N, C-alpha and C positions, 0 to 999 in steps of 0.2 A: 355271747363271748364273756365266761366270769373267769378264763384261765390267760397264764400268761404263756403259756406254749400251745402255736400252730400243731394241727397236726400233720401228720404224716402227709395226708393226703391235698391237706392247704399246702405245705411247704413242696411237694411234687409239682403241685398243678403250677404256682406261681415259678416257679424255679424254672418250669418245662413251658409255659407258655408266653409268661413275661406279663402275666395278668391274673385275677383272683376273682371270680363271679360269689359271695356272700347273701348269699337268699334271704328276703322278710327282716333284717336287723329293725327296720322301721316298719311299726304297725301302722293299721288303718287309720287311727285319730290322729299318730303323726306325720305322715304323710296328710291327713286333708287339711291338718292346721299351717301346714308350709308352703301349701298352694292358697287356704287363703290368704294368709299375708302377701304372696307373689300376687294375686289377683288386686287385694286393695292399695298395695302400693304402685300397681303396676310399672316396676322397672325389674332391668335382669340381671343387673349386678347392685355391690356398695351394701349389701347386704348387712354387714355386720357393723355400719357406722347409720343406718336409716334410725328415726326419731322414733319412739315410742314402744309399745310392749313386740312388738313385730322383730327384732333385732334379735330380741332375748333367744328365740327360737333357730335362728341358724349362728348363733354365737356358741349358742347350746352343746351346736350340734358340727361346731370346730374339734372339740375337744370330746366327743362323743366314746365314751368308754370301752364301746367294742370296736370300735375304729382306732384308738389310742392301743388297745391291745396288739394291734395287728401290724401298726408304725412304730412302732416300738422292735414289732420284730424284725419286718422287712426294710425298713427305714433306720432304725437305730435308736437309742435313747439319744434324746436332747434333739427330736426330729425339730420342723418348726414350718409353719405357713410360708410359703412366698409368694404365691398371688395369690387375691381375695379371691372366696367363691362369687361363680356367676354358671348364669345357663349358658351350657352349650351352643354354642353351632349361633349365635344372635349378634357377635360382631362384624364388621363388614369383612371381607374375605376368611371369614373362618369357615364356610362353606365353601365344600370344589374335591374336584379330583384326585389335588394333590394328598401325598402322605407324607408325612414328619417324622423323625425318630430314626431307628436304623442305630447299631453300633457298628458301623463301618462306613466312613470313618469313624474313632473313638472320640466321643464327645465326656472326657470324665468326671464333667460335673450331672451327666445325667444319665450315669452307667452303671449297669449291675455287678456286683463285684461279690465272689461267693470263694469262699480259700478256707480249709481247714476246720469246713463247721459253720463258719462266723460269713454272717450274710450284712450288704448293706446296699441298698439297691438307693443310690441318691438322690432319687428323681420321683413321685408316686403322684399321681393324681387319683383322687378319692370322690369319685359320681355318684351321686345317691339320685337313684330313678326316681321322679314324682310321680311317673304313671307309665301305665306298661309301655313296650316297645316288641311289636312283634316282628317276626322274619321278615324282615321286605320294608320296614316302615323309613329306614336309613338313618342317620343320625350316624353315632359314634359305629365306626370298622377300627379294625386292627390286623396286622397279620401274626400271628401264633408265632411265638421263636423268636422273631426277629432281635430280643433284648440281648440276644448270645449271637448275633451274625457275624462271621469273620471273613465277609465279602460285601465289596460296597453293593448296594439299591441300587438295582439297573432302572435306568432314569426311566422307562416305560412306566415302571411299575411307580416310582415315585409321583409321575406325571399322570399315574391313572388309565392312562393309553392302553397298559394293558396287564391287568390285574391277575396274570398267570394261576389265577387258579388258589390266589392265597388271600384274599382280604373278606374278612368274616364282620359279621351285623351280629354281635349279641344281642339274645333276647333277653329284657328284662323285665319285671316287674315292679309295681310300684313299692316303695319300702324296702330294693334292693340296694346294695353295695358294690360297687363295681372297680377295684383298684387295680388301677393299670402300670405298670412302670414308664417310664418317661423315656427308655430307650426304644419301646417297642414303637414296631412302624405303626401309626393312626392318624385318622383323620374323622371326619366328617363330611358326611354326605348328603345331599339333598333331600329334607322330609317328601317323603310320598303321603298329600295328604298334611293335616294338622300336625305341628312340629310336635315333638312330647317333650316334659323339662327332664332336662338331668343336669343335675344341683351339681357342679363342678368344686371344688378345693385342691389346690396343688399343695402339695408339701417336701421336703427338702430336708437333705441331711443338715446336720447341725452347722457345717463349718462350711458348707457346699457353696459357690456362686452363681447365682443362675439370673435371677432378675433384679432391676432398679426399684426400693422402694418408690410409693407415689408420694411420698411427705415429704415436707419441704426441706429435707437433707440433702435428697435430691436434686435437688434445684439452686446448690449452692458449691462452688467448687472447693476442694482441701488439697494443698499445696504448699511445703515449706517456701517463705520467703525469698530465699537463693533463685527460685525458679519460675518466679514472675518473669525474669528478665534473661530465661533458660532460651534455645531454642525447640521447635516444635518437638525433633526427635527424645531427646533429656525430658521433656515436659510429658511426653508420653508413658514414660518407664516410672514415672514418680504418681499415678493414679492411685486413689483408693476405694477399695469398693464402696456402691453404694451413693456415693457422690456422683454430683454432674461432671459427664464426660468421663465417666466410668462403665457404662456399659449402653453399647457394644464399646468394648475396648480398643482404644489407638491400638494398627495392627502397623509394625514396624518392617521394613523391607531392606536391603542393600544390595552393593553389586561387588560387593569387596573393596570398592573405594571412599562410596559414602553410603550415608544411611538417612532414609525417609520415612515421610509417616504414609500410608497408602492412606487413598481415598474411600478404598470399598472396605469393609469392615471382615471382609471373609478370609477365613483361619488361612497364616502360612505355616505349612507343617510338611516339608519336605520329605520323602520318602528316599531310603538306597535304590529300592526295588522301582521298577517299570511295569507295565502289561504288555507282556509279547501279543504281538499281532500274528506273531508265525505260529502258536503254541497249539492250534487247532481244536481250541477251546471255547463254546459257546459259552458267554458268560452270564448268561440268563439259566442255562444248565446246572455251571458252577455254582451258582448264586441258591439255586433252590435246591440243588443236594446240599450246599454246609447247612441251609435252612431246613431243611426237613426230615433227613435220612434216608432220602430216596427221591425216586426221579423215573420220569413215565417219557420215553421215547416214541414217538407217534411213528404208525405206519411205514416200520421194517419193513415186514413181510407182502409179498404181494399176493393178487389174488391165485394163481399156480400153486405158491409152497404154500399157501395156508390151505387150498384144497388138497393136496399133495402129506401133507401133515393129518389131517384131519382122516382122509382113508387108511393111511395105516395106523390108525387111534382106532377108526371102525373097525380092521382086518382082526384085529390083536383082544378084540373086548374078551375072550375067554379065558384073557393072563391079568384080567383087572384081580389086584386084591382088595378086599375091603380091610382095614386096619381098625383100631380100637377108636373107640369113641375120646374125643383132646379138648371135649368144651372146659375140662377143670374144673366139673363140679359148677358151672354156670348154671344161671339159669334160662338167659334169653338166649343162650349160642348150644343149647341140647338139643343133639339129635343122633343120628345113628353116625357110624364109625365111617373115614373117609375112603373112599376108593382111588386107589394109585395102582398105572400102568411103569412099571419101571424098566432097564434097559433098553432104553428107547435105542441106544446107540450101538447095541447089538442083535437088533433085528433082524431078521433077515434084507437082500437085495433086492427092490428099490426101498423097502420099507423103512430103512435105515439112512436115506439121502437127504431127507428132510431136516433131521436131528443132527447129523453131524454136523451138516452144513453151518447151524447154529453157535456151534460152538465156540468158533474161533472169524467168527464174520466181523468186516469190520469194523460195523457200529457197534461190537462190544469191544474189540480190543482197542478203539479208539478212547471210548470212555474207561474200560479199565487202566488203560495208564494213565489216566490226570487222575484217574476216582485211589490209586493204589499206590503206583509203580507197576512196573515189567517183572515177570518172573511169577505168576501167580499160575496154578494151574488148578482140575475141576476133576471129579469122581464119574460125573455120568448124568443122564437124565432121567426126568420121571416126569410125567403128567399128571395131573391131579384131576380126576374124572368124578368132580360131586355131585350128584344127586340131589333133586330137590328133596329136604330135609334130612341134607348130611349133616352133622353138629362145624360148629366153629372150631377152631385151635386156638384155646386162653393164649392170649398175649403174654409173651414172654423177651426177654434180656433187655438188654437196656445200657446204660453205663454206671449201674451202681448196683454190687459192686462191681470196680473196673475191671476188667479184664485187656491185658496188655494183649495177648493173641485173638483178639475181637474186636479190640476197639476201634475210634475213629479220633485223628488228631488232624488237626491246624498249622501247618507254620511254615513263616517265609513263599507264603502262596501258593502251597502245594496241601494236596487232599491226599490223608497215609489213612486206607481204610483199608484193614487186616482180612475182612472177609467181604465179599461180595454176592449175594445172591439175585441171580437173572429168572424173572416167570416173563417165557414166552406167549403172550395170549393169543389162544385159537378161533375162542369167540369173545362175542363181544362182555364184558361185566358191567351192567347195569346200576345205578344206583341205587344205594340201598336192599340190593336181592342180595348178597354175601360175597365173599371171596375176600382176599386178601384187605389185612388192614394192622394200621400202626399208630404211634404218637407220633405225630411229626416236632423235633428236636429233640426228643426221648434220649438221643444218642450226647446230649449234653448236660443231664441232667445227676446232680448229686445226692439225690433223694429216691429211699429205694419205690418202687413199682406198688401202688396201692392197691389192696385185694381184688375192690370194685373196678378197677379197671382194667386191669388183669382176665378178669371174668367177662368184661363187659357192660354186667348188670349193672354199672354205675359208671359211666365213662367218663363223667365230670366236664362233656364238651371237647375233650380231647384228639379221642380217636378218629383216624378218615380213614373213609373206605374209598379208594380211586375209583372213578369211574375209567374203563379202558373199550378200547375196540379191537376186533380182531385186526392180529398185525403188528398192533403195539407191543414193547416192551417195557416190561419192569424191572430197575434196579434196586435194590434197598442194603442196606448195610446190616448183613446178618448179625448178629451179636450186640452191635451197636445201637441199632433203632429198634426200640420196644414192637414187635411186630407179631400177628398171629393174623387169622382168618374170623370173620362172622360165618354164621349158618348158611351153606345155603339155599335160598328162598327161590332162585328161580325153575322153572320147569324145564331148560332149558339145559342140559349138563353141563357142568361147570368144564374146561378144557384148558389149561396154565399147564408149558412146560419150565420145569422149575429147576435151572443147573446153580450148583453150586462153586465158586471159586476160594481158593485159599490165597494169599500172598506167599510168597515166597521166606518169608521170615517166622513162622509157624508150622507146625506139622499136627494137621486133625487126624489125622490116621495114613498108615502103611507104610512104605518105608523100611528101611533096615534099624528095628530097634532093639533086638537083641544085641547083649553084649560080647556074645563068641560073635557072631556075624558081623560087627560092627568093627571090634579091636582083633580077632582070630587069638593066637595062642597068648596075646598079652594079656589076658583075663584068666588064665590059667591058677587054681589052684588060689585064688581069689578071695578073703572073706564073702559071707552074707553082706555085709555091708560095705563093705568093696565093689562087689559086682553090681547092687544095686545104683551108684552114681557113676556108670559104666556106659547103661544103659543111652540107644538115643533118642531124639525129640519125641514125643507123643503126648498128646492132650488128654489127661486123665477119664474125662466124658465120668460114662456112669458106670463102669465095668469097672472102677478102680482099682486099675492096672501099675500106674506109678508107686513102687516103693520110695517109705519116705524111713527117714532117718533119725530117731527118738533117744534121746540124751538123759537116762536117767541115775542118779548115783554114779556120773561119771564114764558110764559105761554108754555104748552107742547099737542101734538095736535096730532091726529093719519089722516095720508097720507097715499094713495096708489100711487102716484106720484113718480117716479124712478127718478125724474129730477134731477142732485148735486150728485146722489151719484155712484155705479160705473157701475152700471146698465144702465145708463142713456146718450142718445142719445147725451144731452151737453158735456159728461163724453168722449163717443168715439170718437175715432180718424177717419176721414172721411175711409168710403168704410167698416168698422169695424163693426159689429153684435153682440148685447146683449145675454146673455146666454139664 
């Protein structure tokens, strides 16, 4: 890397996932030299202070040019080493099921910040792979997108008793560099076989306080003279970073009458909000939803319901229409057009019953209420009938550019998702055989979707295709989470009933839009420009039906040309589609 600017793909990957895999930074000769030094010295840490020529290798790696370029952009100029290099997983207690990190409750000294195009990740591990790590080898594990979590990590996930389908072990080749945000949930699993060498340097932002140094300064105290006679609670607030007694920081507490120093160093940071045990929200579901942008609820449909729904689809196979090919020029996802059977709610009785039962089912209503608030509506139900060879649907939507009518926000303990789409699975969706796919965490990104991820030709390890069973129900943030479908490779035809819900806050179509229908005689004899602003709410979409007012030479006129506004091709970034 001889440039000071990361590519959009690299920015997108780190922003979405909380980590970045950079392949082949070190060549084989460099990797062999590092491994030989480790073999000859026979130690797992202390490399920067080793005697003889061996330490030069690790000191050079400390400020490797390619690493410096990345850290300048991810951490910020003036970054510093916080913890000296060592081999990952060789200290007592480091290997196990427990995960550390996550962004709720927030730890600002290790957090990820992004605002107005400027980023600062306060802590980053630079992990150099000195040996190949294959899938299933163990070692480093991460939870994608957890550096932006708004919901406290479930205790079972932290403890490792329930991985919730979220824990990933990166596959690495010798010479690769893996940059990992400190606020990303991470851990070290037991090695399956011989341990692999993952050399880790810990970096921090220039002013942030994380660890105490190992040098002599950390063994001495530093207080003003008067503090020698001060009570413990006063002395506690006079600690200076890096000196003895400053890490962990003394924690003060009070009952309003007296102040004392707590024995534990656990953070005391009160919130004015408390968890509501009567909210009806499953906390693991809420965490999964906020983290990923989608949620699978198992086993909502029973066998009889499934049988009747499938019987209805069988009955009306002659109504299936094959649409256009949707892979968007993808090489890996190309195929035939997508077969759809629409109008399920309008089928004759009794064939409409299994689908009408879906639209306001308790399992749906319960979750839509906490996902976006009451007042949603739907336009109907359609079943995907993809046969073997049906193309994928190129990934689309996401948080950039922001669309308030389709976005996701989290505030004061509530999820605000303006559009939720649900797919009821009438047949199993097997791993790797196609179907719904998405980029977990993309509903929070501030970078445009890379073309290779859009087509899934270069998914960068970010795209997930959830496996599901017949009877399961998939919820996803339509418009917020980048989503689409992978080409169908299962000889058994796909059957998923798709139902979209929009919030009461915006209009995607229908309703009273025409000014005369909305206002009556009030709009009589208005000018074209005046008439234009009297329309009802309407999403512009592909048809460009919403008039825009243009001012030129002091005159207002009406235009349907999107050039220059947020819908326009000029405004959009390369590879990005309009609403």
